[in-house]
Phi, psi and omega in degrees: 000356182297335184285358179245016185295341180287354183243012184282147178244094185229132174251120181268119184273324183213154184246126178256215185273358175231169182230147175259149173276119184236089179296165182295148179278149176265002181227155177282347181263135176239131182234350181252124180247140181231130168251125182277132184255183176224018173228161184280058179222129177240131176248126182242131172232086191288343171209170185126359176282179183241355183289139180220105181296142180293135176092351180272133186288139176298148179289320177221169178279161178087179180270127182262107178242004187304318186249007180304138176085358176293328178295312178298320179297319180299317181293319178292323178296317179298318179295321180293320178297319178296322178296319183285321190250342186080357179252145184258121177287159165286140179228126176238120182229158181242119180276356183280132172291157189292090184238096181047038179198121178225099185298350178269012173238164176293155194301321182295315179289322185292318189258342179051036175085000181287129182294314180297315180298319180296322180296314179291321178303310182295322178300317182297312185288329174297314179297319181293318180295316177301316181297318180296319179297317179293321178297321178292325175299315180295323182272011181063034179107338181255143177199170180230132176248123177253120182250122187254133179222168178239147177204179180238075180296136184299330178262010178061039180254162170272130174266135187249127179265193188299145168227090188218165162243162187299328182295340181271353182270068180282341180228163177300158183305317186286356178247009182296142173286173181280078180299154180301325182288347180277309183225005183280181184292347178254010185283166176299320179299320179295318180293323176296319179294324176298328181273000175100013179243129176287139185216150173227141350285154180203171177301334184268322186236127170282172174293138184301338178269008180086002180281159175279339185191171164242148193278347180085177184262201187299316181298316181299320181281314190294322186268002178274086182208158183052233183265013182270118172269148179231148182214132178244133174248124167263113192254130178288165181299329181299332179270327186279332183292163187304312182292328180287330181293335182300323176258329183291321181296312175300324180293315177299319178300315180300317181292315183294313180293329176295320177296318180298322177293318179300316185269003179055044174270105187208161180300135173291140184305317183293319180291321182294326183294336181293338182256006187293320183292319179295321180294320182294325180293326184259016184296132181281143182284154165285159179226128173238124177245124176246120177231119181267170190244114178072020173271118185277172180302325183273005182269043178214140172300325182298334180258026170093009178277115184277353187256314187292147181253102180225057185298325183285319176293324177296319178294319178299320178301319180289332180272359188248161160274144188233146170253125178207106021270147173232126187251145173228176175285161181283354176220171200282304186302317176302319177299319182294321178297320179290322176300316184290330191245343187073020185230154172303138188296338179296338178283342192260356186080349178273082190255354179214195188247353184202188181040052173082359184258007177251015181266125182271138182299141185286347177275359175292141178262121187263163176300328179292319179295319181294316180283325175302315181290345176265008176102004182278144164283138186233130181218145178232135186222112177128250188248127178259296170064030177230021178129129184263344187244160176299137006257036189256354187288162179301324178294337176276349187241029170108353181268119179288331178229130175219135174226101191222159168271164180273162174067206182265359179171157172291135183101013180245172185300348180271000179305137176291156180299129181090350180243020183297125173061025184259102169281328175265133184053053182285161168263118182244161180267109181263103187050043175088357183247130180301135181221123177285122183254164176238130178115181180276143190305314181300315178301320182296314182301313182292318180298314180294323178294319179293323176296317177300316180297318181296319179294318179295319179296320179296326178276003180060038175250133170295155185224152169245116177240117179250120180253108183245080183296140174278355176270150005268032176302143176288170008286162189248022183281339188234092182234160182298128187295317183294319180289324177297323180298331180298335185253006176291130179079001180277137179291117180244018177283168180302331182294340182279353185244148182293138180227020180291331181237149173085192182289136180291152178269101184259152172075185180261156172226174184281098184297324181292322177294319178297316179302314181291323176298314180296325177297318179295321180290321177297324175296319174301314181302318179297322178289327173300317178299316178296320180299309182297319180296318182292316180298318178292322180294330178286351180080021183239021179300321180280352180252009188230120174271122182242123180246141175228130171200180182240169186268341178186184179287179185288144173278128181085172182274128172193182184297129180230038177057032176091351181283153173273149176092161177213197180313136179090346182264147174267005165291163189307321183296339181264341187235358182263131185233151166298154171213109180245133179234109181252120177212090189305128178085352183240329179241144185280119178300137177084351179293138178228127176249140183258011177290121183298121178239170185213172184305323182285355175276348185294315182302306180295331177294315179295318180300318179295318178298327183267004181056042178247123183283145172288129181304142180299132178091351179280121183267122175232165178261341187279165176227138178294130174249023176302318179303319178297320179294334179273359179084011179279134176280118184240131176273106184265139170291142180303141174216154179251120177276120180247131175232131177210138175197141176194169178293163174119174184274351177199153176298146179242131182306127176078355186280117174049063181233163169223150175221120182236129170233123184061235180263357184264128182233124173258134184218142170232088187277061178288160188299117180304322193287352178258152179293335179209187178235161184259147175075195179279147179294143179253088183285136178238138182238133180227140170265101188286350176289320181254348181222067186295342185261008176056056182258337187234102179289123182245025183296323181290329180282340186226064180297331179294321178291320177301313182294324179295314180291327175295320178296318177297317180296315181296323177296319177298314182299316179296324181293310182292331179287341180260010184298322184226164179296320177234079197293336187253001178291130180289153175297159178262143173281135181263126180247140178089013179278151176291347182276347180214109185293313180240123176263121181261109178268128181229172178294341177303319189248005176281160174268114187294137182235326184221148175076185178277131183310132178071357176291162186303322185261017179283162179223159178193177177222148180265132174270111187231166172234120180273118185273325181229147181294157183291194013278154179240148170256134181234110179265121185253139177236143184199168177282146184282153173231161182273001182240153177288162179207185178233127177261136184238128172256125183231131171211128185060231178265006184264135173230132177237130183236152170204163185282151175239123181282153177300148174066005178279158181245352183203159172202171186229143165259127183251145174054052177273125181270086178283137183282145177292136179120193183281131184220145168257117188251127180229140175225123179219164182242133177253126178230095185066237179274352186264136176235130180222150176280161177279176180270311183212158174219130174263118183249125184221133176289128180280126181292136178256007180291000000 
């Protein structure tokens, strides 16, 4: 085929450690796409595209959907293989719809004499042959070709074609014996079945026509020579469609990589070494994100606090490029939703911190999912606070490893039994399973994250490790003793802190709470020091981007570097966070950019640093600020950063918001803790260039600026409110899924209906979706009382009651037939005139096996 290279039509999408010869095209249309790989694996999708040139006659009458989506499947399969193995396959695909051309047939039959079809046919096979030759060079003579096709098998099975080399073809195909690779335990069919896909032929299913195998088409036969093995998959629509590819692509990957391991098809050492320098130059960085909980801007020596001891964070600040101002939400779960998605939290359904309003919608695409799909190991350690039950958990949202506490903090109604209020020796959820830990929670998060990083580095996988410590969030009864001793006898009154600039520190505050908070922060600082030392000792300091910031302002009154406001406020003290970015050799130490950035900018910044593209069609609010961190002068289009958060079931126009463009900030700091505000809004305008501490409201002097920022805010509010058909409805917890054996329902995720939220006598109901019919067992936990009562389980029109004995803490409903579908589930206890909700309920499908 070398004599026709002057006519190939090939578009090269990416360049690996080897190169293909791609002569100029003789036509303006290109239909054959090639991705160059660096492992001895070639994936071919000879038809399945959607392009149809005008004027070219259809190959057959009617609509051809038989092979649609095989091209998309091939590209996703290659990406999954690269994620699993770190190696990139060669990929040859045809974007042409089946129009008088089928590259899996011989040319005369395939093209039926059509000049255009013949040109594309030759282009495809030239590209495929070049790819196979290069793959065999990399494999030291051995390689594997996977040819993908679509069909409509009556039993919805995958049909498996030949996997042979020419030396094994001692007899004609139709006389082959039943080789182990055809139907034995090591065959492609067997590996597919292990991965969850039915296949023929396989140990379980013969070919429906009684054959031992099917021989495949032209590609399967023609390219099976020398050390090249070939395999053809005829894939049913259930695997090729978008929803089917989500499970089908990982299953196919498992089977293909399993075959390569069996046959020892791998890069030859000599061939692999030729690409090592190029690979090292393009090596993607590791990413570590540390976000603490309720640590304010002023809780650092670097920011002028003369009392607190944070030497490692202060050193990190000097070694980092910094963003200042950097904005977050005034409370925790909304900040976490924006960090995970790059979007304003109002778009994600996570609009508050408790009673069902901190659950993030499962259709959100997270930073973990994006980096995982790019080959990264992904881990989360500490606080998740975006849903405790399937399908809302971190493991359901892209994290391969998660070690987290439940709810919004240790010491809340979501604490596991036996782990209530335990910062020391806590019970944490290890990939969804309760695990008794030893040590202080902050120490555990950092130690586990470093172990995760070391294992990923050993496996030569880049990693994303997010450490979201719940400290220094209260309660403050359990803090590290050695660090607490550092602050014994230390003056923590307002007089001990500088007040020459900013808002004065008036009145008294809780000195013991400040002391305990500072002890927790110093413990965080010590772990930051260990983290930086360990990463450098591993030799990956120059390969690791480390970010540090906080989730909101400080809880309670204390020094905030002169800013007004604290946690829950949209004044600077409640929403302004440190932001340090350390990436040795890549970012300039000490550089500071004053371009206002926010929590939703972190995702696109990390993606740019990791050379991971944002998926087409994914809408985010953030913008990468990597150029600023690198010291590049960037001309930015003006934008208005909007932050809003408050209690309640839905955002309220003007309630507790800020809008900043350039140095001008409009703010309405109405009380976060209320569902709404009273009276007319009191808009305040500040020029933060000359008044960084928000001391002089200039709204009356600049009504035009007020109106401009109000218009930007109202446009933003309308946009986030139109994100979904029912934008503020919380996601539903799924019960009875195979992904979660026991669903633990707590007050964290119920929808509050009576009393004060989380108070002893409060009530609520869980919005759930029952995936499989019962019977279910429901174990209820509650605080004991000295009087008998009646516990009621209610769903729909059904009520089930039973007695509750005095002083008991739990009881069970057995064999409850919960209906499949959406249900509002409520459990409460009646004691005389008093009705109170329970604390937690464990719901489990009873096995009928």
